[in-house]
N, C-alpha and C positions, 0 to 999 in steps of 0.2 A: 642157715638162717635166711629168712625172706628179707627183702629190703625194708618193709614196713616194720618188721621186728627189730632190725638193726637200729633204725631210726628212733623207735620208741625206747630202746635200751640206751641209746646215746643221749636222748633227751632226759632220761632219768638220772644219768650220771652227771650231765652238765648242770642240770638244775638241782641236783641233790648233793652227794658227798663232795664232788669237786667244788661246788659252789661254797660249801662250808670250809673246805681245805684251802681254797685259793682266793675266796672273796669275790667281790664285784668283777665281772668279766672285763668291763671297760677299764677299770682301775688297774687291774692286772696287766692288761695288754698295754696300757700307757707306761706303766713301770718297765715292762719289757722293752717297749720302743725307746725309752730314755736310756736304758742300759746299752742296747744295741747301738744307738746313735753315738753315745759316748765311746763305746769300744771302737766302732768303725772310724769315727773322726780321729781318735788318738792312735789307733794302730796303722791307719793310712799314712799319718805323718811319720811314724816311726819306721815303717816298712818302706816307704817311698813308692808305693804301688797304688796310686789313686784309682778307684773304681774296680779293683780286682779283689774279690772275696776269695780267700784261700780256705783249704780244708781246715786249717788251724782256727781261722775266724769262725767257721760254722760250728766246730766243737765248742769254742769258747762262748759263742752266742747261745748255744743250747744249755751250757752251764749257767749262763745269765738268766735264762728262763727259770731255772731252779732257784736262783737267788731271788728273782722277783717274787716268786711264790712264797719263799721263806719270809719276805718282807711282811706278808699277811699272817703266816702261821709259822713263827719261829719254832724250831725244834721238830719239824715235820720230818720223821725218819726217812720216808721214801725219798724226799728231796735230798737228804744227806747222802744216801746211797747213790743216787743218780749224779750227784756232784763228784763223788769219788770216782764213778765210772767215766764221766766226762774228763775228769783230770787225768786218768790213766790214758784215755784216748788222746788228749793234748800231748802227753809225753811221748806216746808212740809216734804221733805225727812229727813232733819236734825231732825225735831220734832219727827218723827217716830223712828229714830235711838236713840234719847235721851229718848224715851218713854214718851214724853209729849204731 
């Protein structure tokens, strides 16, 4: 695929079905920002690791992206599947950290 074709395809997704599924881009990203800020603020206090983002944090924040999208379109099956996938990743990371 040529670069121009990729960009045209991307524009059609971002302005088409994805816009319908997830709503206004700015509103969606503000929801994500708020959820990430809440997660990082609270997990840093709990973990005692200020400024250090862990693999667990990344998986959780990706899950929160899906939560933010569901705030616009509850019941979106792809987001449910993605959340289940990230939950399994969270458990795998936690298991490694526990040594189990």
